[in-house]
N, C-alpha and C positions, 0 to 999 in steps of 0.2 A: 194870690194863697191858692196851694192849687190845694184839693179839695185833700190830700195827706196833710198836709201842715196842720190843715184846718181842725184834722181831728185829732192830732196828737199834739195839739197848742188844746184842746176840747182837755182832752186824758189828764193831760200832768195838772190843769189848774182842777178835773174830780179829785185826781191824787189829792193833789197843793190843800180842798176844803178836805175830806173824809179825812187827813191830820190831825186838819186844828176842831178839824167836832171832835179827836180821842180824844186832844190834847185836855183839851175845853171837859171835860168828863173828870181832870184826874182832879185825886186829889189838892197837890198841888199849885194846880193851876184857878182855884178852887179858896184856893185860903190864902191867897190876891186883893187885893185893892182893886174894884173894877178899870182905871186911873188905871194902876199897873198891870192887870190885863192884858186888857188891849197895850199897853205897852214891848209886852211879853214878846206877845205873840209877833207884833207887828218887829220888834226886832231879830226871834228866829227864825219870822218867818226871812224876810228882809238878808239874812247875816247869808242863812242855806240855797238862794238864790246867786243874791254876788256870790257866794264860793264857790260854788257849781258853779255857773259862768265860769271863775278865773279859770277851775282845772279843767275847762275845755281850751281854751286860749292859750297862746304863749306867754306870757308879761306882759311885752310890746300893746302887745290887747286890750287890755284890764283897764284900762279910762276912757278909749273909746265905748266900754266895754257900759262902763257906769254910764255914759252922755245918752247911748242906748237906753240903760233904766230910765235916764231923768227922761227922757225925750218920751216914751212912752206912758206915763203918768198918764198924763192927761183924756186917752184913749183907753185904757185898761180899769178909767170909772171908768169910762164910760159907757164901756161894756157891766160891769157890776152892781151900776145904776140899772140895766135896763136888765141883764138876770136879777135883781132881788125885785125886781116889780115884776115880773113872769111877762113879760110883754113877749115877739114871738119870736123868733130868731134874727133880728137889725139890725146887733148886735155884728 
């Protein structure tokens, strides 16, 4: 991928992280059990990602988008682990 593409991906990742951290500080989020917090965060963020993706594509491409998202999960998990561990930019 290009440097511009990677920079865009990083900007989006950081924005989603900032949004999640802001939500974490709310009384509504903190009123949930830890399990509910995780489920609410993952559900809300997943619906947002899929919804934004759908808005960018024709309806006939929606199933392909869902497959692409599913296929990306292992690499995304690897990148997230590298970021969380503080490893250098090897992701």
